[in-house]
C-alpha positions, 0 to 999 in steps of 0.5 A: 749014084754010081754013073753020076760019080764015074761021069763026073770024075772022067770030066774032073780027070780030063780037065786036069790032064788039059790043065797039066799039058797047058802048063807044060806048053807054057814051059816049053813053047818058044815065044810069049804068043804061043805060050799064050795060046797054050795058057788060054786054050787048055785054060779054058778047056780044063777049067770048064771040064773040071767045073762040069765035073763038079756041077754033075757031083753037086746035082741039082741044087744052088751050088750047081746053079753057082758052078754054072755061073762060074763055067760062064765066067771062065768061058768068056773072060779067059779068052778075053784076057788071053786076047788083051795080053797078046794085044798088050804084048804087041803094043809094046813091041813084043813081035812072034817068033817066025820059022825063021827065028827059030832056025836062026836060033837052032844054027847058032846053037842057042835054045829057043825055049830059054828066050 
């Protein structure tokens, strides 16, 4: 019982750290595509790690099966939604910032994280 509690809390803490890092990335990165990348990757990893921790905590029962189905849904839906958002941004004309754009912003004295 003690080992399962420790293992589940390790997964829950790892997932929480991933989600926190993703939130910081969304705030700090310069354009919509890098922000989307940070949110998509860490959202999938963080949510899945938390759900794995909850599955371990629940033990072998119906709740664990429901959590496993949620894990599969998040695992496939989050990257798909991120891809669809990136395609929608490209279709309306949003272009990724390149290194040259970031250098020009820094030369002008503006903060690229504010755009």
